[in-house]
VEXMI-768139 format. One record per atom (N, C-alpha, C, O): x, y, z. Coordinates in steps of 0.02 Angstrom, whole numbers, plus 50000, padded with zeros to 5 digits. Example, Ala and Ser with C-alpha at 12.3 -4.5 7.8 and 13.67 -1.06 7.14 Angstrom:
2
506604971650390/506154977550390/506604983550390/507124983450423/506424988850354/506844994750357/506455000250394/506705005750402/
This chain:
88
500524993849986/500034999550009/500455005850000/500915007250038/500255009649948/500635016949953/500235022250013/499635022750025/500775025650041/500615030450080/500385038150042/500805041050008/499875040450049/499645046250033/499815054550075/499965054050135/499805057250064/500155063550101/499615065550159/499025065950145/499845066750222/499455067350284/498955060850298/498415061550327/499175054750274/499205048650317/499435045650380/500025046850394/499125042150418/499435039550484/499255031950477/498825029550440/499665028650519/499555022450518/498835018850524/498685013850492/498385022350573/497715024250609/497265024150518/496755020950504/497535027350485/497115029850426/497065023850376/496565021750348/497685021750373/497885014550327/497365010750365/496805009450342/497605008750429/497045002150471/496395002350444/496144997250419/496005009050446/495315008250452/495245010050365/494685012550356/495385009850341/495415011850245/495535004750231/495115002150194/496035000850253/496174995550218/495994988350259/495884982750235/496004990550326/495734983550364/495124984650407/495004981550459/494744989550378/494104992750410/493994992350494/493444992550523/494664991850524/494624994150606/495324999050620/495765000350578/495305000550666/495825004650702/496334999450728/496945000450724/496004992350761/496374989350797/496864987550746/497394986650776/496974986550672/497254983050622/497924989950636/498454987850613/497984994850656/498574998150659/499204995150694/499774997250684/498994988950746/499434987450777/499894981350724/500494981050709/499414977650708/499674972650642/499964976450594/500514974350577/499764982050564/500324986950519/500794987850545/501264985250516/500964991150601/501604993450610/502014987150637/502624986950645/501594982450648/502244974050661/502524972550591/503114971750575/501954972250551/502244972250474/502724975250458/503164971950429/502834981550469/503254983750428/503754987250492/504084992350484/503714983650549/504314984750597/504294994750607/504794998050597/503874996650620/503635004550620/503425005350708/503575000550744/503125010750736/502705011250784/502155012950776/502085012350716/501605015050799/500905017050769/500875023650757/500485026450719/501395026650798/501355034350801/501825039450751/501875045550749/502185033350710/502945035950674/502325040950627/501715040550628/502805045650588/502605048950529/502725043650470/503135039150461/502205045950436/502475042050379/502565046150319/502415052150323/502795043750266/502955048950224/502595046250152/502555040350135/502315053350107/502005050750053/502445048249999/502955051149980/502155041549970/502325037749932/502815030049955/503085025649921/502765031350031/503025025750056/502515017950053/501905017250059/503055013050042/502655008750037/502535004050111/502995003150150/501895001350121/501894997150185/501644990450145/501384990150089/501804985250191/501274980050188/500724980950235/500714983950289/500174977250199/499584978050250/499194971750265/499124967950216/498894969550328/498734964050344/497954961550305/497754964950257/497674957450320/496974956550288/496484958550319/496414957650379/496104961150284/495464965850312/495124962450359/494944956750346/494914966050436/494444963550449/493944963350450/493624958150446/493644971250459/492904973050420/492714974350369/492644980150350/492574968950332/492704970450247/492184975250236/492284979550192/491554975350274/491074982050255/491224987850249/491084991750203/491624988950312/492004997150295/492404997550245/492195000950198/493144994050236/493504993550194/493214994550126/493434999350094/492744990550098/492444989150034/492134998050026/492195002249981/491814997950093/491505005650087/492025011550057/491935015950015/492535009750094/493055015950091/493415014350013/493515019349979/493585008149986/493555007749908/493095010249871/493165015349837/492525006349875/492175009449815/492005016349813/491895018949758/491975020249874/491805027449867/492405031849853/492385037849842/493065027149856/493705031849838/493895035549907/494255040349898/493735034249970/493785038650029/494535035150041/494625029050043/495085040550049/495635039450065/495695043350173/495755049350179/495675040950208/495565046350269/496375047650247/496715044550207/496525053450291/496985056850300/496995063150363/496895069150353/497095060650412/497195066050474/497885067450492/498335063350503/497895074250494/498535076150526/498475082150551/497975085150533/498865085250590/498955091850610/499405095750586/499975094650606/499335100150549/499765104950516/499825111650540/499375115550524/500335114050579/500165120050612/499555119250644/499435113750668/499135123850648/498505123550678/497945121950655/497425122750686/497985119050589/497455115350565/497515106250557/497915102150535/496945106250586/496995097450601/496485095150513/495975098150497/496765090250477/496505089150403/496215082750405/496575077750410/495495082150401/495495075650416/494585072850361/494085076550360/494615067750333/494155064250292/494035056850312/494445052750290/493635055150344/493585048650366/492785045350329/492805042050277/492195046650360/491675045750320/491255051550295/491235056750327/490935050450240/490585054850211/489675053250263/489595049450310/489355055850244/488465058750249/488275050550232/487895048650276/488405044750181/488035041950152/488355035850197/488005030950181/488825033750242/488975029650255/488475025450325/488395027750381/488235019950303/487615017250327/488165010850364/488485006650333/488095012150455/488655008650484/488175002150534/488314998950585/487765002150501/487194996950535/487424990050528/487734989150476/487364984250568/487564978250563/487024973450536/486854968350566/486814975050493/486094970050479/486514964950458/486284959550440/
């Protein structure tokens, strides 16, 4: 998986695996810390998706979460208003 600008391990966990807990697996697979700053273009190994509904939603809708604090500004895009988080 190629890291995009302002993405964190947590962003990649939710985007690729569907759950934040996958951040620990990503960190372990790539020998990094969950709090490391990632560089745009950096290639990381990804574990298997845990919550495929969320991961599929992100993929289908082209959502690439990127959370970062740059100066005094927090940039964030995680879900849009159409996300249905029901587990029926």
